[in-house]
N, C-alpha and C positions, 0 to 999 in steps of 0.2 A: 577403313570402314568394318565396323564389327556387325555381323548379322547373326541372329539366332531364330530359334522357334517362337519365342517369346512367351513359352509356358510358366517361366519363372513369374513374371511379372502378373501374370493372370492368376497363378497361386497366391501371389502377395495380395492382390486386391480382393480376393475371396476370403483370405483370413482378416484382412481389414474390414470388410463389410461384416462379417460373423462377430467382429467385436464392436459394432455399433459405429464404424468409422466411416471414412470416405478418402477416396484419392483423386488427384487431378495431375494430369500430365501435361506438360507444355515443352514443345521440341523446336528448334530452329536449326535448319540444317546447316552444317559446318561450325555451329557454336555450342551445340549441346542441348541436353534434356533436363528438365526441372521436374521433379516429382514433388508434390505436396499432400501430404498425409495428415489427416486430422480425426482426433477423437472427441467425443463431448464427455464433459465430466460433471457430474452433479455436485452441486454445492452443498456442504454439510448445513444442515439445520442449526446445530449447536457444536461447540468443542468443548469436551471436558476439561475442567481446569487441571494443570498438573502442580498445583500448590502442594497438595496433600499427598501426593504418590511418592511411595519411598521406593528406592532402587537398591537391590542386592546383588553385589557382585560378589561371585565366589569362584576363586581361581586360585590354584596353588602356585601360580609364577607372580613373584611379587612385581615384577616390571609390569606385567599385564595389567594386575589389578590397580597399580599406580596409574598406568595409562588411562584406564576406563574411568577412574576416579576423576582424574583431570577433565577428561571429556565430559563428565556429568557434573562439575563441580557446583553448577548452579542448584542442582536438585539436592535432596535428602538421600544421601548414598552411604550404604552400609557395605564395607568391603571385608570379606573374611578369606581365610587361606584353606578352610577345609570343610568337608561336608557335615561334619559332627557341629561345628559351629553354626553352619547353615541351618540344620535342623533345628538346633536350640534357638536360634534367633528367629525363625518363622513361627515357632511355638508361641513365642512371647509378642511378636508383632505381626498385625493382622494383614495388611495391604502392601504387596511389592509388585514392582515391575521387575523380572528376573532376568538376569544375564548369567546362566550357569555355564561353567566349563564342562562341556559334556564328557570330557576324560576324566573328570575328578573323581577319586574313590571315596567311599563314605565308611571307611575301616574303622 
């Protein structure tokens, strides 16, 4: 049998409450303990349609570009290999969701 001060569970309970949740504990001797944690989630009033969103993938790694393009194949995806192409494309096309390679240079 394991015994402790219980401070860990008290901290967990406080964090859950701070985030608007609740926790219940059910324990049966020699069988175990069940912790149930719940949080309320607000329902969205509306969802923006994704039909007109363009995705811009800029990565100097061909395999990564192809992989991301495959993941997003149902969307309007532009995949470019360097920063200069990305800047030119962004100037001509208005709305993008960007998936940049943060290590990419714009030489």
